[in-house]
N, C-alpha and C positions, 0 to 999 in steps of 0.2 A: 491735657490737650492744649496745644498752643493756639492762642487767639491773637489776631492782629487787627488793628483798627487804624485806618488812615484818616488824616484830616489835613486841612489847609488848602485844598483846591479852591478854584474860583475862576472868575473872569478878570483878565488883565489886558492891558494894551501892549502891543509889541514894544520891546525894549525894557519893559518893567520886570520885576522880580516876584517870585513866590517862594514860600518855604513850606514844604510838605513835612508832615510828621507821621510816624507810624508807632503806635503804642502797642507793646507786646506784653503778653501775660507772663507771669512768673519771671524766671531768669533767662528767658529766651534770647535776649540781646547778648548775653554772655556765652551761651551754649551753642548758638547758631550763627552761621554766616547770614547776614541780613542784606537785603537789597531791594531794588526797584526795577520793575518792568513797566512798559507803557503800551497801550494799544489805541491806535487811531481808527476811525471808522473805515472799514474796508481794507484794513491792513493787518499784517501779522503782529503778534505781540513782540516787542522789541526790548532788548536788554538796555537798561539805563545805567545802573551803578550797583556796586556791591562793596561791603566792608567785611573783612574776614574776622571771625571770632578770635578773641584773645590777642588781637594785634590792631595796628592802625593801617594795615595794608588795604588798599582800595583798588577798584577797577571801574572803568567807565566805557560806555558805548562810544563808538567812533564819532558819532554825531555830536557828542557833548562838547568837544573842543574847548575844554577849560571853563565852560560856563556854569557847570553844576558841581556841587560839593556834597558828598555824603558824610555824615558824622553819626556817632553813637554816644548815647549817655546811658550807661548801665545803671546808674543810680536812679534815674527816672524811668528806665525801661523803654527808651524811645530811640528810634533811628530817624534822623532828619535828612531831607534832601533840599538844599538851598539851590534855587534855580535863578540864574541871572540872564540878562539879555535875551529874554524870551522872544520867540518868533511864532508866527502862525503855524509853522511846522511842528511846534511843540504841543499843539492841541491834541489831547488824548486823555484816556482814562489811565491813571497811574496806580499801579498795584504794588504793594509792599509784599515781600516774602521773607520767610525764615527757612533756612536750609541746614538741617542737622548733620548733613553729609553721610549719615548712616541710616537714613530713613526717608520718609516722604516730606517733600517740601510743602510748607503751609503758606496759603495766600490770604491776603486781606480782600475786602470786597471792592476796593478801588475808590479813587477820588477823581472827579472830573477837573481837568485843567483846560481852560479855553483862553486862547490868546487872539485878540482881535488886531487886525492889521490896519 
């Protein structure tokens, strides 16, 4: 069973940076597409970023505009999301996911990011 645990959330001021990390069980980061969604209060869950298994191919939500970078470290079993130039609009719970493409997507429990203006 795949298990995902996010960390790195917190409270920062606008313009600052945060680095989120998602630790995955087993070989998940090698066998799954890995990514992040976020959900702000009263809003729908929104795609943030994804990195494709077995490659360096990445995708980002339109709102990212070059501010975020997703990366994977298969030796550590982690997927990180470096977030720069944060604004209050980035305040949300950020969820890590693993997608095997042949089964059910697995989600972490989320980590809160709060950006004060």
